[in-house]
N, C-alpha and C positions, 0 to 999 in steps of 0.2 A: 499609313496604316492606322485605322481607329480600333482601338482596343475596348471590348465591350465585356464588362462584369456583371451585366444585369442577372439577377438571380444568384449571384455568387457571394459568399460570406469569407471576408478575410480578416485573420487575426495579425496585428501588427504589434510587436513589442518595442518599447522605447519610443512610443509614438508621440510624445510630447513636443518634440523639438527636432530640429535638423532633418536628417534623412529619413527618420520615422515619421515625422510630421508631414513632410513633402509626400512620402509614399501613401500614407493614409489618405491625403486629400486628393492624390491622383487616383487612387482606387476608387474613391467616392464619386469622383467627377466622372468616372467611366461606368458609373451605375452599381458598383459593388456596396455591400453593407459592410461596414468597418467596425471591428471590435478593437478599440485603441487601448492598449495596456501600458501603464507607466506607473511609477511609484506613487503612493498617495492619490490625490486627484489631479494630478498634474496633466492628464489627458483631457481634461474637461473642456479646455479651450479649443482644441482642435475639433472636438465632436460638437460643440456649439457652432463651430464655423461649418462643419458639414451639414448639420440640420437645418441651419439658417438658409443654406443654398438648396434645401429640399432633399438632401440625402438622408440615408439611415446610417445610424453610428451609436456605438455604445461605449462609454468610458469604463475601464474596469481598474481600479488600483490594484497593482500586482508587483509583488516582489518576486522576480523570476528566479532568484536563487532559493525560493522556498517551494519545495515540491508540492505541498498541499495548496498553496496559492496558485500555482500553475494549473493544477487540476480543476481548480474552482473557477479559474479563467475560461477553460475550455467548456466546462459545464454551463457557465453563464452564456457563453456564445450560442451553445447548442439549444438552451432553454429559451433564449431570445429569437434566435434566428433559425433554429431547426436543423443547420448543418454547418460545417466548416469546409471551405474549399482551398483556402490559400492560408498558409503560415509564413510570416516574415519575420525571422529571428534577426531584429536589429538591436536590442538593447546591449550596451556595452558601456565599459569605463577604462580608464587608463590611470595607472600609477606609475609614472615614469621615473627611472633611477638606473644608474649604472649597477650592474650586477654586484660588484664588489660591496655596494652600500645597500642593495635592495632588501627591505624587510620581508620576512616569509609572510606577514599578514597581507602585504601588498601584492606578493606573488599569488597568494590563495585567493584574494578577493577578485583579482582580474580573471583568474582561471574560472572561478566559480561563476562570475557574471557573464563572461564572455563566451565560455565554452560549454561548461555544465548546464547552464540555463538552456542553451541550444538543444542539448540532448533531452532535457526534461520537456521543453515545449514540443518538441518534435515527436517524442514518444507519446505525449498526452493527446496529440491530435490523430494518431495513426489509426485508432479504433474507428472513429467516424469516416476517416478518408477511405479505409479498407472497405468498409461496409458500403460506401458510395461507388467504390472501385473508380475513383477519381481523386485527384489532389495535387497540390503544388506546394512546395516547401523551398523557400529562398532565403539563404542566410547571407548576411553582410559581413564579409571579410575586410581585408584592407591591403593595399599595396605593400605594407611592411610585412604581411605574411608571405609575400613573394620575394622580396628583397632584403628583408631585415633591416634594422635601424638601431643604432647605438642608443642605450639607455632604455630600450623598449623590449627587453628579453621576454618579459611576461606577456606584454600586448602582443608581439609577434608570434609568440607560441600558440595563443589561442587563435589568432587570425589564421595561421597556417593549420592548425587543428581543425578549424571549421572546413578547410577545403577537403581534408583527408576524411574527416566524419561525414561530409555530404557526399563524396564519391562512393563511400561504402555503402551508405543508405540508399543512394540511387540504384545501385546493384540490388539491394534487397527488396525494393519496391517497385521496380520496372514492370514486374508482371501483374501488378496491382493497379497499373495505369496512373501511378503517383510519380511525378518527376521531382528531383531534388537538385538544386543549383546554387551557385554562388555569385554573388556581386562583390568585386573587389575594387572600391573606391580609392582614388588617389587622395590628393590634397583637396579638400572640399571647404567652400565657404560657409562654415557653421559658427555657433557661438563659441566653440573651442577655439578655432583658428582666428576669429575676430580679437581674441583676447591677447593675442600674440603681436609684437611690434610691427610696425609697416615695414621697417628694414629687414626684418627676418622673413616676412611675407614675401618681399621682393626676391630676397635670396632663393627662397623655395621655388617661386614662379620662374626663376632663370634655369631651374632644373627641368622644367616641364617643356617639351617641344611645342605645344600649343600656347605656351607663354602665359597662362593664367590659371587660377584655382577653379575647379569646377563648382557647380551649384548643386544644392540637394535635389532640385528638380530633375537634374540630369542623370543622377543616380537613381531616383525613383523612376525615371522613364525605363531604365534598364531592368529594374526589380519587376515592374508591372509587366513588361514584355514577357520576361522569364515565367511570371504567374499566369499568363494569359493561354487562351486556345491556341494563338499563333506559335507557341513555343512547345506544342505537344510533342515534337520529335527531338527535344533537346533536354538531356538529363546527365548529370554528373559533370557539368561544365563549370568553369570559372570565367566569368565576364569581366574584364577589366574597364574600369571607367577611370582613367587616369590621365588623360591628356598626353599619352605617350611616355609618362615618366619611367614606366618599367614596361619592356616590351619582351 
């Protein structure tokens, strides 16, 4: 199945690396115009890659925890491309620690970046999507939002929260032809996991029935499917991309 995003405009947060970068590139290769949001000018590299390949893209330095910055991001997308068809809530951080030792500021930072930002970004795109009577919102959760993980109470809470948030929003927006879904990756080969020792990575892979870590491109493929016209009858769902790690 070939996905076609010609004439569509997608905002991807956390687009500078990993899953966000792979998603931005996949959308652009399928013909979509991409608004790549990341802190400072970190998304410039992926935008350069898209434009060199003949695609359309815009880098917007955005702090997704700042409501005014989020509104400005959507305004830039509308001013440049005239519409917003897809929002991918991908920006996220981790501040891992056992709950007994977890600092309140680390709890707050993860909740704000991973969950509150998705609320703000989703709210900001609703008016143009409702006006168009069409839209796709896809949020990136995690396997730990389904299974839990010691030392990640804050991170797991946000990733589980994205699932509940998305299901509620899917019910609110279904009558407007706007779908809301979640992709829940497992262990993915990103900068974060590459910093972990080879022995630990091997231990993790042993827990995965498919026997390996996933790639950002495999997650991006799932995101782009849910953002496409092919998924028009899918809403309020969580699509796990985890190699069977959690079933």
